[in-house]
C-alpha positions as CSV (number, residue, x, y, z in Angstrom):
1,M,10.5,-4.9,2.3
2,L,10.0,-2.5,5.1
3,L,7.5,0.1,6.2
4,T,7.7,2.1,9.4
5,I,5.2,4.5,11.0
6,T,6.2,6.8,13.8
7,T,4.0,9.1,16.0
8,T,4.7,11.6,18.8
9,H,1.0,11.5,19.9
10,K,0.9,11.4,23.6
11,P,0.9,8.8,24.8
12,A,2.6,7.6,21.8
13,T,2.3,3.9,22.8
14,D,-1.4,4.3,21.9
15,M,-0.2,3.2,18.5
16,G,-0.1,-0.4,19.9
17,Y,-3.8,-0.2,20.6
18,L,-4.6,1.2,17.3
19,L,-2.7,-1.5,15.4
20,H,-3.9,-4.3,17.8
21,K,-0.2,-5.2,18.2
22,S,1.5,-4.9,21.6
23,P,4.8,-3.0,21.6
24,D,6.1,-5.4,24.1
25,R,6.7,-8.2,21.8
26,L,7.4,-9.4,18.2
27,H,4.4,-10.3,16.2
28,S,4.3,-12.4,12.9
29,K,1.6,-13.5,10.5
30,E,1.9,-16.2,7.8
31,L,0.8,-15.0,4.3
32,P,0.3,-16.9,1.1
33,F,3.6,-15.4,-0.2
34,G,5.7,-15.2,2.9
35,T,5.7,-13.9,6.5
36,A,4.9,-10.5,7.9
37,Y,6.6,-9.4,11.1
38,I,5.4,-6.4,13.2
39,F,7.7,-5.0,15.9
40,Y,8.6,-1.6,17.6
41,P,12.1,-0.3,17.2
42,E,11.1,2.4,19.7
43,A,8.1,2.6,22.1
44,T,8.0,5.3,24.7
45,E,5.3,7.7,25.9
46,K,6.8,10.5,23.8
47,K,7.6,8.6,20.6
48,C,6.6,5.2,19.1
49,T,7.6,3.6,15.8
50,A,5.9,0.6,14.5
51,A,7.7,-1.5,11.8
52,L,6.1,-3.9,9.2
53,L,8.9,-6.1,7.7
54,L,7.7,-8.5,5.0
55,E,9.7,-11.5,4.1
56,V,8.6,-12.8,0.7
57,D,9.5,-16.5,-0.1
58,P,11.1,-16.2,-3.6
59,V,11.0,-20.0,-4.1
60,G,7.3,-20.1,-3.2
61,L,6.8,-17.3,-5.8
62,V,8.5,-19.4,-8.6
63,R,6.4,-22.4,-7.7
64,K,3.1,-20.5,-7.9
65,E,4.1,-18.5,-11.0
66,K,2.3,-19.6,-14.2
67,G,2.6,-18.4,-17.7
68,S,5.6,-16.2,-17.3
69,T,6.7,-15.0,-20.9
70,F,10.4,-15.0,-19.8
71,S,11.5,-17.9,-17.7
72,L,14.6,-16.1,-16.2
73,E,12.3,-13.5,-14.9
74,Q,10.9,-16.1,-12.4
75,Y,14.3,-16.2,-10.7
76,V,15.8,-12.7,-11.3
77,N,13.3,-10.0,-10.3
78,D,12.8,-7.4,-7.5
79,R,9.5,-8.8,-6.0
80,P,11.0,-10.1,-2.8
81,Y,12.8,-6.7,-2.0
82,V,10.5,-3.8,-3.0
83,A,7.4,-2.3,-1.6
84,S,4.8,-3.7,-3.9
85,S,1.3,-5.2,-4.0
86,F,2.7,-7.7,-1.6
87,M,3.1,-5.0,1.0
88,S,-0.4,-3.7,0.3
89,V,-1.8,-7.1,0.9
90,A,0.1,-7.4,4.1
91,I,-1.2,-4.1,5.4
92,N,-4.7,-5.3,4.8
93,R,-4.2,-8.7,6.4
94,V,-2.1,-7.5,9.3
95,F,-3.9,-4.2,10.2
96,G,-7.3,-5.2,9.0
97,T,-9.1,-4.3,12.3
98,L,-7.8,-0.8,12.2
99,L,-8.7,-0.5,8.5
100,S,-12.3,-1.4,9.3
101,G,-12.5,2.0,11.3
102,K,-14.4,0.5,14.1
103,S,-13.5,0.0,17.9
104,K,-15.6,-1.3,20.6
105,H,-14.0,0.7,23.4
106,R,-11.9,3.7,21.9
107,Q,-13.6,4.8,18.9
108,E,-12.4,8.4,19.5
109,L,-8.9,7.3,19.3
110,V,-9.4,5.5,16.1
111,D,-11.0,8.6,14.5
112,A,-8.4,11.1,16.1
113,A,-5.9,13.0,13.9
114,I,-2.4,12.3,15.3
115,P,0.9,13.3,14.0
116,L,2.4,10.6,11.7
117,E,5.5,9.9,9.7
118,A,5.6,6.9,7.4
119,I,8.8,5.7,5.7
120,I,8.5,3.2,2.7
121,Y,11.7,1.8,1.8
122,S,12.6,0.5,-1.8
123,L,9.5,1.9,-3.2
124,P,9.4,1.2,-7.1
125,C,8.2,4.0,-9.5
126,R,9.2,3.6,-13.0
127,A,7.2,6.9,-13.8
128,K,8.9,10.2,-13.0
129,E,9.8,10.9,-9.4
130,E,7.3,13.8,-9.4
131,F,4.6,11.1,-9.8
132,V,5.1,10.2,-6.1
133,R,4.3,13.8,-5.1
134,E,1.3,14.0,-7.5
135,L,-0.2,11.1,-5.6
136,F,0.5,12.0,-2.0
137,E,0.7,15.8,-1.9
138,P,-3.1,16.4,-2.9
139,L,-3.9,14.3,0.1
140,G,-2.2,16.7,2.4
141,Y,1.1,14.9,2.9
142,A,4.6,16.5,3.1
143,V,6.6,14.2,0.9
144,E,10.4,13.6,1.0
145,I,11.9,11.4,-1.7
146,V,15.5,10.0,-1.7
147,P,16.5,8.1,-4.8
148,T,18.5,5.0,-4.8
149,P,21.5,5.0,-7.1
150,L,22.0,2.0,-9.5
151,D,25.4,1.6,-8.1
152,P,27.1,4.0,-5.6
153,K,30.5,3.1,-7.1
154,F,29.4,4.4,-10.5
155,P,27.4,7.6,-10.1
156,S,27.4,8.3,-13.7
157,W,24.9,5.4,-14.2
158,G,22.3,7.4,-12.5
159,N,19.5,6.4,-10.2
160,S,17.4,3.2,-10.0
161,P,13.6,3.4,-10.1
162,Y,13.5,2.7,-6.4
163,Y,13.1,5.4,-3.7
164,T,12.9,5.8,0.0
165,V,9.8,7.8,0.5
166,T,8.9,9.7,3.8
167,L,5.3,10.9,4.3
168,R,4.2,13.2,7.1
169,K,0.7,14.3,7.9
170,T,-1.6,14.8,11.0
171,C,-4.5,12.4,10.3
172,P,-6.1,9.2,11.7
173,L,-3.8,6.2,11.4
174,R,-6.5,4.4,9.5
175,E,-6.5,7.1,6.8
176,L,-2.7,6.8,6.3
177,L,-2.8,3.0,6.0
178,T,-5.7,3.2,3.5
179,H,-3.8,5.5,1.2
180,L,-0.8,3.3,1.4
181,Y,-3.0,0.2,0.6
182,V,-4.3,1.8,-2.5
183,L,-1.3,3.8,-3.8
184,I,1.7,1.5,-3.2
185,P,0.4,-0.9,-6.1
186,V,-0.4,2.2,-8.2
187,L,3.2,3.2,-8.1
188,D,4.5,-0.2,-8.6
189,N,1.9,-1.0,-11.4
190,K,2.7,-4.7,-11.1
191,K,0.0,-6.4,-9.0
192,H,1.0,-10.0,-8.2
193,Y,-2.5,-11.3,-8.6
194,F,-5.2,-11.4,-11.4
195,I,-7.6,-8.6,-11.4
196,G,-11.4,-9.3,-11.0
197,D,-14.7,-7.8,-10.0
198,A,-13.6,-7.9,-6.2
199,E,-10.9,-5.3,-6.9
200,V,-13.5,-2.8,-8.2
201,E,-15.3,-2.9,-4.9
202,K,-12.0,-2.7,-2.9
203,L,-11.0,0.5,-4.7
204,L,-14.3,2.1,-4.2
205,Q,-14.5,1.1,-0.5
206,N,-11.0,2.2,0.3
207,G,-11.3,5.3,-1.9
208,K,-14.2,6.8,0.0
209,G,-13.8,10.4,0.9
210,W,-10.7,11.1,-1.1
211,L,-10.4,9.4,-4.5
212,K,-13.4,11.0,-6.2
213,D,-11.7,14.5,-5.9
214,H,-8.1,13.5,-6.4
215,P,-6.6,15.2,-9.4
216,Q,-4.9,12.0,-10.5
217,K,-7.9,9.8,-10.0
218,D,-8.0,8.7,-13.6
219,I,-4.4,7.4,-13.5
220,I,-4.8,5.9,-10.1
221,A,-7.7,3.9,-11.4
222,R,-5.9,2.8,-14.5
223,R,-2.7,1.7,-12.7
224,Y,-4.6,0.1,-9.9
225,F,-6.1,-2.3,-12.5
226,R,-2.9,-2.8,-14.3
227,N,-4.3,-0.9,-17.4
228,L,-7.4,-3.0,-17.8
229,R,-9.4,-0.1,-18.9
230,S,-12.9,-1.7,-18.5
231,F,-12.3,-2.1,-14.9
232,S,-10.9,1.4,-14.4
233,R,-13.8,2.9,-16.4
234,R,-16.3,1.0,-14.2
235,A,-14.8,2.3,-11.1
236,L,-14.6,5.8,-12.3
237,D,-18.1,5.8,-13.5
238,Q,-19.3,4.7,-10.0
239,L,-17.2,7.4,-8.5
240,K,-18.6,9.9,-10.7
241,D,-22.2,8.9,-10.3
242,D,-22.2,7.3,-6.9
243,V,-23.7,4.1,-8.5
244,P,-24.0,1.2,-6.3
245,L,-21.7,-1.6,-7.4
246,E,-24.6,-4.1,-8.0
247,E,-26.2,-1.7,-10.5
248,T,-23.2,-1.4,-12.9
249,E,-23.0,-3.3,-16.2
250,E,-21.2,-6.6,-16.4
251,L,-17.7,-6.5,-17.7
252,E,-17.3,-8.0,-21.2
253,G,-14.5,-9.6,-22.9
254,E,-12.0,-10.0,-20.0
255,K,-11.5,-13.1,-17.9
256,T,-11.9,-12.2,-14.2
257,I,-10.4,-14.1,-11.4
258,K,-11.0,-13.2,-7.8
259,A,-8.0,-11.7,-6.2
260,D,-6.4,-13.1,-3.1
261,A,-5.7,-9.8,-1.5
């Protein structure tokens, strides 16, 4: 799975500082489910593109999978190839310093709005294509969507539920990555880990400043928690009332396991 982010901010190579990844070399990070690679297909003063390539280990996924209701699904699925919650976790693990929003030496650059273009390849969305726009356009993005046909040789079969999505906006890079971190799993609606109390806090933390006023906040919360309504209600109640996490009622009737994201 692949995500690219391009800027024409001058100097464009400032992106390397923002991401804490030098454009001069290949970077890699081992994750519980595979390896993330960060590299720069283009890095000049006028234009810079950073790419996050996530290589998921399908054999490792099968070994860790427990309780699948259909055994063949362990071996025949789209998880290693599509932008899913694996990509969201990789964004958090690889670009965590930027997501924190803090910089010792160049805070003004971290906070600066710069022209950005993000391309998400093989983004799954089994809801209507318009749902992608409903998530990103209220946040100020110009959205371009290219569907992937089921088979180019048989156009009558129609399109698959996978899209190449291009997002354009002038904003802090941290803001773009935060939106992707939250909304990619919302579109996919198939998180690879169990949902627990920690996920409520993560959504509230990463939704600060935008989720409360988003017209699709109810759907975002529901799909973020894989339709576990007690979690989504808890998050929405806190968004509405600005109640601190520790003051909310304990969840009842659902087993919670701390997520690994």
